[in-house]
C-alpha positions in Angstrom: 5.2 -10.1 -0.4 3.3 -7.3 0.7 4.6 -3.5 1.6 3.1 -4.0 4.9 5.3 -7.3 5.7 8.6 -5.5 4.9 10.5 -4.7 8.1 11.9 -1.5 9.0 15.0 -0.2 7.3 14.5 -2.5 4.3 14.1 -1.8 0.7 12.0 -3.1 -1.7 10.9 -2.8 -5.5 7.0 -2.2 -6.1 6.2 -5.1 -8.3 2.0 -4.1 -8.5 -0.6 -2.1 -7.2 -3.8 -3.2 -6.7 -6.2 -0.8 -6.5 -9.4 0.7 -8.0 -8.4 3.2 -11.0 -9.0 6.4 -8.6 -6.8 5.2 -6.3 -4.0 3.7 -8.3 -3.7 7.2 -10.5 -3.6 9.0 -7.1 -0.4 6.8 -5.8 1.0 7.2 -9.4 1.1 10.9 -9.0 2.6 10.7 -5.8 5.6 8.7 -7.4 4.8 4.8 -6.5 4.4 2.6 -9.3 6.2 -0.5 -10.5 9.8 -0.5 -10.6 10.1 2.2 -8.1 12.0 1.4 -5.1 10.6 2.4 -1.6 12.2 2.0 1.5 10.3 1.4 5.0 11.3 4.3 7.4 8.6 3.0 10.2 6.1 0.6 10.9 3.6 1.6 13.4 2.4 -1.1 15.9 -1.2 -2.1 16.4 -2.0 -1.8 13.0 -0.8 1.7 12.2 0.6 3.3 9.1 3.4 2.4 7.1 5.6 5.4 6.6 7.8 5.0 3.4 10.7 7.1 1.6 10.3 7.4 -2.0 13.0 9.4 -3.3 13.4 12.0 -1.4 10.6 12.3 0.5 8.5 10.2 3.2 5.1 9.0 2.6 2.5 7.5 5.1 0.3 5.0 3.9 -2.9 2.9 5.8 -1.9 -0.5 6.8 -4.7 -1.4 4.5 -3.3 0.5 1.5 0.2 -0.8 2.3 -1.0 -4.5 1.9 -2.6 -3.8 -1.4 0.9 -3.1 -3.0 2.8 -5.9 -4.1 6.7 -5.6 -3.9 10.0 -7.6 -4.0 12.4 -7.3 -1.0 15.8 -6.2 -2.5 19.0 -8.5 -1.6 21.2 -7.0 0.9 24.9 -6.2 -0.5 
């Protein structure tokens, strides 16, 4: 599943970052790495950005970037 497909309010775990080495390095520095749990805070309409919570800060990603992040959705308890 792609990060861009996760519904607002849901948590997921990053499985893979499908980017160029330069972009991958930037995302790793921001705390986006395989195994990291993130929460979708806002999903803007009409192809707008996806806002996620990583640890204790929020980060906005372009929809095209969110489509290159493979995740697995976490089960609700």
